[in-house]
MIVO-254300 format. One record per residue: y, x, z negated of N, C-alpha, C, CB in turn; residue in three letters. Coordinates in steps of 0.02 Angstrom, whole numbers, plus 32768, in hexadecimal, padded with zeros to 4 digits. Glycine has a CB too. Layout:
BEGIN
YXZYXZYXZYXZALA/...
# end
This chain:
BEGIN
7F7632F29B3D7F5B333A9B517F4F33399B817F2B33599B38UNK/7F50339A9BA17F32339C9BF47EF233C79BDF7F6F33CC9C3DUNK/7EB533A79C267E9C33C09C287EAE34029C597E77339B9C26UNK/7E8134489C477E9434719C6F7E4834839C817EC834A59C54UNK/7E3E34959CC67E1634AA9CE57DED34F79CE07E33349F9D13UNK/7DB3350B9CC77DB335629CBB7DE4358E9D0A7D4235829CBDUNK/7DDB35619D2A7E0635809D5D7E5835AE9D547E1135429D86UNK/7E71358B9D1C7EB235739D1A7EB835B69CE97EC4351C9D00UNK/7E6435DD9CD37E7E360C9CA07E67364E9CC57E5F36009C4FUNK/7E8D366C9CDE7E4536A39D1A7E7136D89D087E3636959D8EUNK/7E5C36FA9D2D7E7A37429D337E61378D9D467E8F374A9CFBUNK/7EAD37959D577E7237ED9D7F7E6038169D437EAA383A9DC1UNK/7E1938319D2D7E0238759D0E7E0D389F9D257DCE38849D05UNK/7E2438E19D037E2839059CFB7E1139469CD67E4138F29CFEUNK/7DBD395F9CEE7D9339709CCE7D7039B99CD07D7239459CD7UNK/7D6039EB9CAC7D383A1C9C987CF83A269CAB7D373A1B9C64UNK/7CEC39E79CD87C9639E79CD57C8A3A159D0B7C6A39989CE3UNK/7C513A529D0E7C4F3A859D2E7BFC3A929D427C723AB99D05UNK/7BD73A509D3E7B993A809D397B703A869D0D7BA53AB49D3BUNK/7B993A859CCD7B6E3A899C907B313A459C807BA83A8B9C52UNK/7AF13A399C707AED3A0D9C437B0139D59C117AE43A1F9C39UNK/7B0E3A109BED7B4339E99B9B7B8139BE9BBF7B783A3A9B57UNK/7B9039E39BE77BF339CB9C0A7BC939939C207C313A069C5FUNK/7B7B39829C477B8239499C767B6439159C4B7B5E39519CC0UNK/7B3E392B9C2C7B2D38F29BDC7B6038DC9BD97B19390C9B89UNK/7B8538FC9BA77BC838C99B847C0C38CC9BA87BDD38E39B32UNK/7C0B38C39BEF7C28389B9C217C07384F9C377C2838C99C5AUNK/7BA9385D9C347BA638239C437B9037EC9BF87B7538269C81UNK/7B8C38169BC27B9837E69B897BCD37BC9B907BA238069B4CUNK/7C2237DF9B847C5E37CF9B917C5C37909BDE7C86381E9B9BUNK/7C3F37849C137C3837699C267C0D372D9C1A7C3B37869C3FUNK/7BCF37249BEB7BA336FE9BF47BDB36D69BAC7B47371E9BF3UNK/7C0136FB9B817C1636D39B577C5536969B767C2D37049B1FUNK/7C5E36CB9BB57CA436A99BD27C96366F9BF27CCC36D49C07UNK/7C5E36689BF77C5236239C2C7C5B35E99C2E7C2436159C3AUNK/7C6D35C49C577C85358B9C577CDC357F9C1F7C3E35619C3FUNK/7CFE35BB9C107D3E35B59BED7D5535D79C167D4C35C69BA7UNK/7D5B36019C527D8336219C5E7D4F363F9CB07D9B36509C18UNK/7D9C363A9CDB7D6236389D257D4C367A9D1D7D87362C9D80UNK/7D1F36969D7C7D0536B69D5C7D3136E59D8C7CBA36B29D4EUNK/7D6137329D4F7D8A37609D777D7537849DA57DA637879D59UNK/7DA837929DAD7DB037B09DEA7D9D38089DDA7E03379D9E07UNK/7D6638309DE37D7A386E9DCF7D7138A99DE77D6B38749DA1UNK/7DB538E19DDB7DC139139DEA7DA5394F9DC07DFB390E9DF1UNK/7D9739829DFB7D6939A89DDA7D9D39EC9DDD7D1639AC9E01UNK/7DC93A129DC97DFA3A459DE37DC23A899DF67E3C3A589DA0UNK/7D783A9B9DD17D5F3AC99DEA7D3B3ABA9E147D4A3AE99DC9UNK/7D383A989E4F7D1F3A849E957D363AC59EBC7D433A379EB4UNK/7D943AA29EAB7DBC3AC79ECC7DCE3B099ECC7DE13AB29EC7UNK/7DD53B1E9E7C7DE33B799E667DAE3B849E507E1D3B959E2CUNK/7D6B3B799E2A7D4C3B899E087D4F3B7F9DB57D4D3BB89E1FUNK/7D083B919DAE7D1F3B7B9D477D5A3BA09D367CDB3B9F9CFDUNK/7D823B9B9D147DA33BCE9CE37DC23BCF9CAB7DC63BE59CF7UNK/7D763BB19C777D743BB99C497D993B949C157D773BE79C4EUNK/7DC33BDA9BDD7DF83B7E9BD47E303B6E9BD57DFB3B599B9DUNK/7E373B919C007E683B789C3B7E643B519C5F7E773B979C60UNK/7E423B429C5C7E1F3AD89C7D7E533AA69C6D7DC93AA89C43UNK/7E5E3A989C2A7E8D3A719C2D7EB93A869C597EA43A669BF8UNK/7EEF3AB29C2D7F1E3AAD9C427F313AAC9C887F333ACD9C27UNK/7F093AD69CAB7F0A3AA39CFA7EFC3A729D227EFD3AAE9D1AUNK/7EC83A479CFD7ECC39FD9CF37F1639D79CF47EAC39F19CB0UNK/7F3639E49CC57F5739BE9CA27FAB39D59CDB7F4B39D59C42UNK/7F963A119D0B7FDC3A219D447FCA3A049D897FED3A7D9D53UNK/7F8639FA9D797F7C39D09DB47F7A39909DBC7F4F39DC9DCBUNK/7F6039709D747F7A39349D6E7FB539179D787F7239289D44UNK/7FF339409D588042393F9D60805239559DB0806B397A9D24UNK/803D396C9DCE8045398E9E11802F394C9E3C801239D89E1DUNK/7FE4391D9E427FD838EB9E547FEB389C9E477FAF38F79E4FUNK/7FF638A29DF9801F38749DDA807338639E03802638949D8FUNK/8094389F9E1C80E938989E2580D938929E70812838E39E09UNK/80A738A49E96809B389A9EE3807E38539EEB806538D49F04UNK/806E38119EBF804A37F89ED1800F37EE9EFC805F37EA9ED1UNK/7FE638229EDB7FA538399EF27F71380D9EB47FA1389B9EF2UNK/7F7337F69E937F3637C99E6D7F3C37809E677F2F37DD9E23UNK/7F0D375D9E547EFF371A9E617F39370A9E1F7EA336FE9E5CUNK/7F38370C9E0B7F6736DA9DD07FB4371F9DB67F1836C09D69UNK/7FDC37129D787FF837459D5E7FE637669D1C802E37349D5EUNK/7F9D37579D1E7F8E377A9CDB7F4D37B69D077F6637329C8DUNK/7F4C37E59CD47F2838069CE77F17382B9C967F45382A9D26UNK/7ECB383A9C927ED238649C697E8938B19C647EDB382E9C2AUNK/7EAF38C49C547E8739089C497E69391F9C1D7EA239339C4DUNK/7E0F39269C197DED392C9BE87DC8397B9BDC7DC338F59BEFUNK/7DBF39959BAF7D9F39CB9BC47D8639CD9B667DD73A129BF4UNK/7D5E39EF9B6A7D113A169B3C7D123A599B3E7CBF3A059B5EUNK/7CFB3A619AE87CFC3AB89AE67CC23AC59AC77D3C3AE09ABBUNK/7CB33AE49ADF7C5D3B189AEA7C353B1C9A927C763B929B0CUNK/7C6C3B199A627C5B3AD79A217C5D3AA09A2C7C833ACE99E9UNK/7C5A3A7E9A537C553A2E9A367CAD3A0F9A377C2F3A3099D1UNK/7CDC3A299A2D7D253A099A117D2839F79A5C7D6E3A4199E5UNK/7D4939B39A5F7D5239949A927DCB397F9AAC7D1339499A78UNK/7DBE39969ADD7E2039879AD67E2E394F9B0A7E5E39DA9AF4UNK/7E7139339B037E7438F09B3A7EAD38E69B377E4F38AC9B2EUNK/7ED338F39B777F2B38E69B697F2238AD9BA77F74393B9B7AUNK/7F4B386B9B927F5A38389BCA7F9B38349BCF7F3F37F49BC1UNK/7FA038409C1E7FEC38399C32800538139C608006386D9C43UNK/804137F59C5C805837B99C95807F37D09CAD807037779C86UNK/809237A29CFC80B937BE9D24810537959CE680A837A49D88UNK/815337939CDB815C37969CBD818D37529D02815C37D59C91UNK/8193371F9CF881CD36EC9D33821237019D3481D836969D1DUNK/81F237119D7D824C371A9DB3829A36D69D86822E36E49E3AUNK/82A636F39D6C82EF36C99D5D82F936899D8B833436FB9D6DUNK/82F436539D8A831336119DB582BD36109DDB836F36249DFAUNK/82A136359DBB824C36199DF4821B36039DB9821536719E2EUNK/81E335D89DC981B735D59D85817535FD9DAB81A235769D60UNK/8160361A9D6C812D36449D6380E2362E9DB0811636339D03UNK/80CF36609DC08093362F9DE2804736169DB88078365D9E26UNK/
# end
C-alpha cells in the first residue's frame, strides 16, 4: 500500500465567505475536521473582487474555478466550490481538470 501525505490531497477552494460570522464559523469548523487529512486549501473569495452577489455566488465561483483550472492558475488539477444558504443548506461542487490526450494529469 502506498502512503500519501496530506499535501497530496490539496485543492483550491472557491467559497462564498463574505464577512458574516456564521459563514466564518462554518468554514473554521470544516478546517478543524480536515486538519491532518488534507493540505491547507488555497482559498478564493470571489466577493473580494466583485462584491457579495448573493445566491449567484456558487455559479460565479464555479465559473472562476473552471477558468482558473483551464489556465493552470491553481496548485493542483482540483478545485472545490462551496456555498451555503442563509437557511443552513450547504452545497459543494468538485471540479477536476481532465487530462489532455497523451499526457498525464498534474
